[in-house]
C-alpha positions in Angstrom: 104.9 99.8 110.9 103.0 100.7 114.2 104.8 100.7 117.4 102.7 98.1 118.8 104.1 95.9 115.8 107.6 96.7 116.6 107.2 96.4 120.6 105.9 92.5 119.4 109.1 91.8 117.4 111.2 93.4 120.2 109.3 90.8 122.3 110.3 87.9 120.1 113.8 88.8 119.5 114.2 89.2 123.3 112.7 85.7 123.9 114.7 84.2 121.8 117.9 85.9 122.9 116.9 84.2 126.6 116.2 80.5 124.8 119.4 80.8 123.7 121.3 82.1 126.8 119.5 79.8 128.3 120.7 76.7 126.7 124.1 77.9 126.0 124.7 78.5 129.7 123.7 74.1 130.2 126.1 73.1 126.8 128.6 75.1 128.1 131.3 75.2 130.7 131.8 78.6 131.6 128.3 79.6 132.4 128.4 83.1 133.4 130.8 84.6 131.2 128.4 83.1 128.1 125.1 84.3 130.2 127.0 88.2 130.2 128.2 87.4 127.0 124.7 86.5 125.2 123.1 88.8 127.1 124.7 91.8 125.7 124.4 90.6 122.3 121.0 90.4 123.1 120.8 93.8 124.3 122.4 94.9 121.0 120.5 93.2 118.6 116.9 94.8 120.5 118.5 98.1 119.5 119.4 97.7 116.3 116.1 96.3 115.7 114.6 99.1 116.9 116.7 101.6 115.3 115.8 99.9 111.8 112.0 99.8 112.5 111.9 103.9 113.7 114.6 104.7 110.3 112.0 102.4 108.2 108.9 103.9 109.7 110.4 107.4 108.6 110.4 106.5 105.2 107.1 104.9 105.2 105.6 108.1 107.4 108.1 111.1 106.4 105.4 113.6 107.7 104.7 114.1 111.2 101.0 113.8 110.4 98.3 113.2 107.8 95.1 115.2 107.6 92.2 113.6 107.4 90.2 116.7 107.2 90.7 120.5 106.7 88.1 122.8 106.8 88.4 127.0 106.6 85.8 129.0 107.0 86.5 133.1 105.8 83.3 134.7 107.1 82.8 138.7 106.4 81.1 140.7 108.4 81.1 143.3 106.1 84.3 144.8 103.4 86.4 145.3 106.2 85.8 142.8 109.6 86.1 139.2 109.0 86.7 136.1 111.0 89.5 132.9 109.6 88.1 129.6 111.1 89.7 126.1 111.0 89.0 122.6 111.8 91.5 120.0 111.2 91.8 116.2 112.0 95.1 114.4 111.7 96.4 110.9 112.6 99.7 111.0 114.1 102.9 109.3 112.0 105.5 110.3 114.2 106.6 108.7 118.1 104.8 111.4 119.4 103.6 115.4 118.3 103.8 118.1 120.9 102.0 120.5 118.8 100.7 121.3 115.0 102.7 124.4 113.8 100.2 127.3 112.0 101.7 129.6 109.7 99.3 132.0 107.9 99.4 135.1 105.7 96.7 138.4 106.0 96.7 140.5 103.2 95.3 143.1 105.5 96.4 145.0 108.6 94.8 145.9 111.7 93.8 144.1 115.1 93.5 140.4 115.3 92.3 138.1 118.3 92.9 134.4 118.3 90.5 132.0 119.6 90.9 128.3 120.8 87.4 127.1 122.1 89.3 123.5 122.4 92.1 124.9 124.9 92.3 125.8 127.9 95.3 127.7 127.4 95.4 130.3 124.4 98.7 130.1 122.7 101.1 132.7 122.1 101.0 134.1 118.4 102.7 136.1 116.5 102.2 138.8 113.6 104.5 140.2 110.7 103.4 143.6 110.3 105.6 143.4 106.8 104.4 140.4 105.3 101.2 139.8 107.2 102.3 136.0 108.1 100.5 134.4 111.6 102.0 132.3 113.2 101.3 129.9 116.2 102.4 126.3 117.6 98.6 124.8 118.3 99.8 122.1 121.2 98.2 118.5 121.0 97.1 117.9 124.6 98.2 115.4 126.3 101.5 114.9 123.7 99.5 112.7 120.8 101.8 109.1 119.8 101.7 107.0 116.5 98.4 106.4 115.3 96.5 108.6 117.5 94.3 111.3 116.1 93.9 114.8 117.2 91.7 117.8 116.4 93.0 121.4 115.7 90.3 124.4 115.8 90.7 127.6 116.0 89.0 131.6 114.8 91.3 134.7 114.1 88.9 137.8 114.1 90.4 140.5 111.8 89.5 144.0 111.8 91.3 145.6 108.4 91.7 149.1 109.4 94.2 150.0 106.1 91.4 148.2 103.8 94.2 146.2 102.3 92.5 142.9 102.2 92.6 140.8 99.4 89.7 138.9 98.9 90.9 135.5 98.4 91.3 132.7 100.7 94.0 130.2 100.2 95.3 127.1 101.8 98.6 125.0 101.8 98.8 121.4 101.1 102.2 120.7 103.3 101.2 117.3 104.3 99.1 114.0 102.9 95.4 115.3 102.8 92.4 113.2 102.0 89.5 116.4 102.1 89.7 119.3 102.0 86.5 121.7 102.3 87.1 125.8 101.2 83.8 128.3 102.3 84.0 131.9 101.7 81.0 133.7 103.6 79.6 137.2 102.9 77.5 138.1 105.1 76.5 141.8 103.7 76.4 140.6 100.5 72.9 139.9 98.6 74.0 138.4 95.5 78.3 138.5 93.9 79.3 137.0 90.6 81.3 133.3 90.8 84.2 132.8 92.2 87.1 130.9 90.8 88.8 128.2 92.5 92.5 127.5 91.5 95.7 125.5 92.5 99.2 126.2 91.6 102.5 124.6 93.3 104.0 126.5 96.8 106.8 128.2 95.4 107.7 131.7 95.8 105.6 134.7 97.2 102.3 133.8 98.6 100.8 136.8 97.7 102.3 136.3 94.1 98.7 135.0 92.4 99.6 134.8 89.3 100.4 131.3 87.9 97.0 129.7 89.6 95.7 127.3 87.6 91.9 127.6 87.5 90.0 124.6 88.6 86.4 125.7 88.7 83.3 128.2 88.8 82.1 128.7 91.9 78.3 130.4 92.0 77.0 132.4 94.8 75.0 130.6 96.7 72.3 133.0 97.9 70.8 131.2 101.0 73.8 130.9 102.8 75.4 133.9 101.4 78.9 131.9 100.2 81.3 130.2 98.0 82.3 126.6 98.9 84.4 124.0 97.1 85.1 120.3 98.7 88.4 119.3 97.4 89.4 115.0 98.0 92.7 114.9 98.0 94.3 118.0 97.3 97.7 118.0 95.9 100.8 118.4 98.3 102.4 120.7 98.5 100.3 123.2 96.6 98.5 126.2 97.4 94.3 126.0 96.8 92.8 129.7 96.6 89.0 130.9 96.1 89.4 134.5 94.4 86.4 136.8 94.2 85.7 140.3 93.8 84.1 142.7 96.1 
């Protein structure tokens, strides 16, 4: 149920309350007392109805947003210099959404810079040197309301000075998603063996690569120097991974 529907129903209930109040005033001796009591009842009914509608919305839409499209690109200039780019179109399914929480894991270690071309102010991001977790809050400016669409777009430039980076791209499906696009670009290579696309439930250590179910082999496109996969309706609460050989 949308906020517009809730508002219309609220107006209808209020109108009925006013009508009842007028009729009661006409046919009741104690006009002022009757008006006050019915006005209080009317407010109570409206509040209860709005609360019920809000709870129903939370049941129908348990996630703060739905992802219409998520595209992730992992572009390698060399084995140890790369960039991670994410474009996401999301539909807000809560009363308002201040920001979209971003949480990623990088197996390499080194210099990390964040670019947000669509934002005037770059959000602060945190890096856990032990786990490789990168997180930040991407603002939806202005704050988006129920039913609105927002675009999330950022680029992480990564320099793996320790040469620990594992050749894999993965994404976590934590909200309903209609379309997932994953691409790995190896600019420094002329050829490569086929990569493997797999998935597994969101459980345990994201670095525990064992347990992935193979979905497909992804041939290396010589023209674009990339592996690419388009996945409609990816499974909720699953990891999707592209893994290749260095």
